[in-house]
N, C-alpha and C positions, 0 to 999 in steps of 0.2 A: 504493498499500499503506499504509494509514497504521491507528492503533487511533484505537475508538471511540468518545464517554466517553458516561456511566452511559446516561444513557434507553436506547437506543434497544431442533510447535508445531512439513532435520534430519535428522539424524543419530536415532537411533529411541534412547532413551537409557534405563541402568538404573540402577535407584535404590542407594545404594550400601548394601551388604548393616546396616550400623548401622541402620541405618531401620526394614528389617524385623527387625529383632534386639529393637528397643529395647521394654522392656514401660513409657515414658512415655506412646508416643506411640501407636494403633491405625489404619495407616491402610487407609482403610475398605477390601477388595475386589476394588471396582470400579472404581479406579485403578490396579490389576496390568496388567492389559488391552489393548497397547494394539501389538497385533503385526496384524500383516495388511496392511498400508494400503505405495501403493505411494506415497507422493507424501512428502515428505519440508522441514521447515524449520526452522527455527533464530530462537527470542528471551531474546532478555538484558533480563532486565529486573531492577528492587527494586522491593520493595510493600512500601508505609509502611502498619501501623495511622489508627484515626484520629483518634491524640494527633500520627502525626506519627514515629513513635520507629517502625527499621524490621524486620520480622522477616526475621533471617537465622540464628535459631540454628541447627548441624547438620543437628538431625531434620524441619525446618519442611517441608514439602512445596508445590509449586506444579503444578497442574495443567489439562490446557484437555480444555474440552468441545461436542460437538457437538450442533445442537439436541433428537436423541433421550436426552444425560443416557449418550453411550456416550464412554469418558474419551480421547482423541488424544496423550496423554502422561502422564508426570509427572517431576518431578529434585528432589531437593534443591541447597541455595545452594552454593556451591562460594568457592570464595580469587579476586578479580577481581585485578586491576594496583594497586585502587583501591577495594576492598575488598570484602566479601562479598556474593553474584549469582546469578541463579532464572540455566543455560544450555538450556530447555527446547525439548525436541526435539515439533515438533506433525508429525503424521503422515494423510496420508487416501485417499482414493480420490476428491477430485477434486479440483479447478483452472479457477481460484479455487474459494474457502469464506467465504462473509465472518459476520462474529458468528458466533464461537466464545467462548465462557464461560470466565472463567481465575476459578481456587478455587482457596483457600490453608488451608492445615492449617498451624497457627502453633500447633509446639509449646513454644510457655509459657503461652501458653491454652489450647491443649489444644483451646481450639473451631475449628472450618471456617467462613470465609464467604467471600465472591463479590465477587467484582474488578467494584472498578467497571468496567473499560475492557475492551472487547472489541476482539478478532482477528477480523481478518479474513485468510487462508488464505491463499498464494500457494505453488505448488512451490517448491524450488531455492532460496528468499529467506535472508538473516540480514535480520533484525529490534530495533535497528539493523543501518544494515553495521558502524557504529565499538563495534556495543553492548561488545566488552566493556568499555574504556575505560570510555563513555558510553551506557551499558543506559538502558533504559525506565524511566520513576516510574512503580508504578501507587498505587493505593489502595485499600484494603478500603471495598466497600460498603455490608456489612451482610452478618446472620450468611445460612449458606444455609440451601438447601429444602427441601438432602434429607429423608427420611425416615429413622428409624431403626426397625424393629418387632422389637421384641422376643418373645418366643413367649407365645402364647396375642394379647388383644384387647386392640388396643394404642386410642385414642380421640386422632382426630390432626388437626389440617387447614392447610390451605398457607399459609401470611406473607404469600403477594407471589403473581400471577398466574405461572404458569409456560411454555413454548412447548405448543402445544399437541401437536407429535409428544410432550412426556414426561407430557401425561398421562396417556397411554396406559399408561406403566408401570404409573400408579395404577389407573389402571378395572383391567389386567391383576391385579389382585389384591382382586377385587372388594371395594370399599367400603362399607358400610351407611352413607343419610342420616337426619335422619329428614322422614316427612313422613307429613302431615296423626293424633300421637297410633301410629306403625308405623313400623320400619326399614323400608325401602325399598332395595334394588341397583343401584347407577351402573351403566351401561352407557350412558351416552351422556357427551359430554368437558364437552358442556355441565354437566350435573348436576356437573358438578364448581370450584366455587367459591371465594373468598378469604375466609379468616372463617368460615368452614360446617364446622363436626364428624363426621367421617366414623368409623364403628368400622371396624375395618385385623383381619383373622386372622393371624396366619402359625406355623406349624408350626416354626420355627425363628429366632434370629436370621437380621435381608435390611435392607439398603440398598436404598431405590427413591430411586434415583441425578435425581433433578427436574431441569428446565433453567429461572432469570428470565426471561420477557421484556424484564427491566430498564427497568419500566416501575413507578409506584410504586400502589401498594395501600392506599384506603381499611379501614375497620372497616367493618359489619353495622349495621347498626340492629335492636332489639331490638325483638319483640312484647313483649306481655302476653303471664304462663307463663316453661314451663319453652322454653330457647332451647339447642340444641347446636351453643356456635360453636369457634372458638378463634382465639388469639393466641400471637405472642413476646413480643406488651410487656405490663410491667409495673400500664401504666396507659390501659390504649383510652380511648379517646371514650366505649366506653355505659358503662364501671366503677359509676360515679355515678347509675346508672338501678338496678344489680344490685341482690333484693335478697338473694342468697343465691348462693354457689358452689360448685359439687361437681368437682374435679379427677379422676379414674384415673390410679391410682398403688399398681403393686407390684399390680396387679390388685384394685383393691379403691376402693370411694370415697372420695376426704377431703373434707371440708367445709373451704375454704379463701379467705383476707383477698385472694388475688389469683389472673389467669386463670393459665389453665399453654398450651400448643400446642391440646389439644381442652377443654371444660372445657361441664356443661352449670349454666347461665345462667339464675337464675329472678326474672323483671322483675314484680312489680307493676298 
């Protein structure tokens, strides 16, 4: 039983009422349903930001997900004998089950991040055995890949590769891509690519919980003319080639100097 690093939980726990009642932190609804599984294990962990500071605010949340993007457990920090830590209960119907992905909602920044390490599930285990005094140290590995859709049309893209199983979650939303100057509905997993822009319509607010495959993602190349692309970085590799950039914001286009998750970019 081991924790895997970047490339590549139990007692069923209930989040404190204060987390759900908070107006400062919005816990995704998809993180609340973790019941109905037959096997359990417990993970004791501390989570460090990129600058080395711990994520230990009482309203922060650590969660585990399977390849389909289904939540398998959530918990907020508790007081341990040597400081705050997460005592995360993870559930499953299959044991063992390798490669569960961890995400953390940082109540200080309000952002959700992917954890660089993954978890191998094994029934009736406690990881580590002395975790209450010596919890595992986990590290923030980047921004979350989940998509938050507002009512109406949304222009989105994938920040990094996601598991084949969770691509189905996006296909179910009937995304549209640009092909030969016309919009085409995506029906196959191979049509969903990192860095390509897609239109997705939502009747109400919804969240598509995608799971990264924990590999690095590169930028796409711009062709001459208009490109429907996306990125979560202010300076993607193609930025110097962009003559103008339009982003979709509040249900209308806006000229911008920096790209967004979904972007129209013109290259001469």
